C-alpha positions, 0 to 999 in steps of 0.5 A: 129756612134752615136754622144755619140760614136764618142765622147768616141772614140775620148777622148779614142784615145786622151788618148792613144796618150798622153800615159795616158790611165788607166786600172784596174789591178784585184789583189787578196791579198796575205799574209801580204802586198803582191798582186797576179797579172798575177800569180806573187807574188809582194810586194805592195808598193802602199796601203793606209793602212797605219797602216796595219789594212786592213788584221789584224785579229783582225779587220777581227774578229770584221767585222764577228762579226758585220755580225753575229750580225747585218747582211750584210747591213743596208737596207736603207737611214740613214733617213728611217731605215738605222741608227742602234746602231753601228752607233750611237756608232761609231759617239759617239766614234769619237766624244770623240776622235776627240773632237767634238760635232757630228760626221756624217757618209758617205759611202766614203770620196769623198761623204762626201766632196761634201755633205758638200761643196754643202749643205753649200755653197749659191750664194754670198758665197766665197770658197777658197781652197788649189791648189792641194785640192783633186778632190772631193773638187775642183769639188764641189767648181767648181759646187757649187753657191759660188765663188771659188778661189784657193790659192797657195799650202801650202801658208798662204801668198796667202790665206791671200792675197785672203781673204783680197780682199773680203768684211769682212762680206761675208761668207767665207769658207777656205778648205785644207787638212792635208796631200796632197796625191800625195806629201805626205807634210803636210798643215801649219795648224797653220798658216792657222788657224790664217789667217782664225781667222783673216778674220773671215772664216770658215775653213774645214780640210780633213785629209784623210791621216793623221788621224790615222798616225799623232798626239797624239794617231792618231788624226791626222794632226790637233792634231799634229798642235795644231788646231781645225778646225770648220769642220773635214773630216776623211776617213776610207779607209786609216789608218782605213783599211775599207771604208767610212767617217765622218764629225765632227762638231758641233751639229748644223752643223751636224743637217743642213747636216742631213736636207739638205746634199743630199749625206746623205739623198738619200744614203744607209747608210753603213752596221751596221757591217761595223760601228762595224768593225770601232769602233774596228779600231778606238780602234786599232788606238788610241792604235797603237803607235808602229805602227806610230813608225814603219812607221817612222823607215821604212821611215828613213830606205828607205831614207838611202838606196836609192841612191842620184840620186833618186829624192825623196821628203822627207815627214814625212808621209808614202807617199814617192814620187819618181819624175820621170817627163815623164809619159813614164818613170814613167810607164817604171820604174813601169813595171821594178820594177814589174818585180822585184816583187815589185808593185809600181804605176806610177802616171801620169797626169791628177792626177798630174801636166804635166811632174810631173809623179812620182812612189808614194810609200806608207809604211805600218806598215805591211811591214818589214824592209827587204821589204824596203831594197828590194824596195830601192835595186831594185829602185837603179838598174832600175832608170837609166836603158833605 
């Protein structure tokens, strides 16, 4: 057997033995927040489509209109011939809405995060990241030439101690998230911003799960906290109901990224039709206070109807983790919920720490109160079943 095949076989066998093997589940979308799987219709409580825009007829029509006007694909990278008027319009729209001089578009949040850190960091720089930052950020930091340290999760004091040990004139970059996707908790952004200011550090906030959901007009976690980081990353695969990402920054930083961010330079630009649809989504978010209010109400309903024995983390976001512990039990509960017509994903290591497996319930504005009653009743019934 070839050495690569031996390596692959061994890794797969180990993953199976640990009970952590993953597989792709092919789903078909049904009406509202339902999916079709294995001939069964299931209510979907694992979507990041927080505002319910992904299937909103108004947004679908906007993408169809974009296809009719601008064609299917961009045809090239942005610096060749892939940058079109819908991209420019979306960048200006995002900049005005979120309060920055410039926005730069990327095909995914993963690529935006990696492009930023790989382009910006050099040898001798210091990168400080929240311990629970997204894999795209942690991986980029580990592979960058900078020295990376990780501060305790959501702990400004830990960050301050690490910064105090660094030379005052050393380039320092602090990166955190606005909302952490596995626990649904908010970063203490105001305190972190204060620490960064005192230490003359640049602050980056990845607000993938906060933009559109939190803040006035959906401006996100930073608006809610009353701060403006040096660089803001927002993604379009959550509240926007689409795909892609943007880095918000000043004009000099944007120009620097255009020159040196390889993910931007060498990737095909997002389709202009998609950028056209994203502009519509941006407007829908700003005008969608009722969606955010509904999410809050649905979260309260879930909390009121879950049994006290169910260990749910209280959050101010649509992410409601049910802490289970063992991977095997999390998978078992998820399967029992599926048998009752509910799709709730079991999240296991290495995505979360060992013995911290959970059911990651996510609510959307497309859910109805009756859906939440059904979910709570089913969770209460299966929580202690053998």
